[in-house]
C-alpha positions in Angstrom: 29.0 16.1 -7.0 27.9 12.7 -8.2 24.6 11.4 -6.9 24.9 8.2 -4.9 22.4 5.5 -5.6 20.9 2.7 -3.5 20.1 -0.6 -5.3 17.6 -3.0 -3.8 16.7 -6.4 -5.4 14.2 -7.3 -2.7 11.4 -6.6 -5.3 12.8 -9.2 -7.6 12.9 -11.8 -4.8 9.1 -11.4 -4.5 8.7 -12.3 -8.2 10.0 -15.9 -7.8 7.6 -18.8 -7.0 7.6 -20.0 -3.4 9.3 -23.3 -4.4 12.4 -21.5 -5.8 12.7 -18.7 -3.2 15.2 -20.4 -0.9 17.3 -21.6 -3.8 17.4 -18.1 -5.4 18.5 -16.5 -2.1 21.2 -19.1 -1.6 22.6 -18.4 -5.1 22.5 -14.7 -4.6 24.1 -15.0 -1.1 26.9 -17.1 -2.6 27.4 -14.8 -5.5 27.7 -11.7 -3.3 30.1 -13.5 -0.9 27.9 -13.0 2.1 28.9 -15.2 5.1 25.7 -14.6 7.1 22.1 -14.2 6.3 22.1 -10.9 8.1 24.8 -9.6 5.8 22.8 -10.9 2.8 19.6 -9.3 3.9 21.4 -5.9 4.3 22.8 -6.2 0.7 19.5 -7.3 -0.7 17.8 -4.2 0.7 20.6 -1.6 0.5 23.5 -1.9 -1.9 25.1 1.5 -2.3 26.7 2.4 -5.7 26.6 -1.2 -7.0 29.3 -1.9 -9.6 27.9 -2.8 -13.1 29.4 -6.3 -13.1 27.7 -7.1 -9.8 24.3 -5.8 -11.2 24.7 -7.9 -14.3 25.6 -11.0 -12.3 22.5 -10.6 -10.1 20.4 -10.1 -13.3 21.8 -13.3 -14.7 20.8 -15.2 -11.6 17.3 -13.8 -11.7 17.0 -14.6 -15.5 17.3 -18.3 -14.6 14.1 -17.9 -12.7 12.4 -15.9 -15.6 12.5 -12.6 -13.8 13.4 -9.7 -16.1 15.7 -6.8 -15.0 12.9 -4.3 -14.9 11.1 -6.5 -12.3 14.2 -6.9 -10.1 15.3 -3.4 -9.1 14.3 -0.6 -6.9 16.9 2.1 -7.5 16.7 5.3 -5.5 19.0 8.3 -5.0 20.6 8.7 -1.6 20.0 12.1 0.0 23.2 13.8 1.0 23.3 15.0 4.6 24.5 18.6 5.2 
């Protein structure tokens, strides 16, 4: 059975200067198609089995703010419940 992974880019949001924080979040919210901030915050903290093209798109947005991919992600396996 494949191991499911949780992707969080909350760590990367903390690497952006205060002046750019709101602009970054607005760009990410639009890119992810989130209609509400609540939905965006959920995706920012817990995006299960993220497709590669979404991950690369998020990394491209962060690169405009000089945040490298290794500084963006917290990726953890999801424990399967019996």
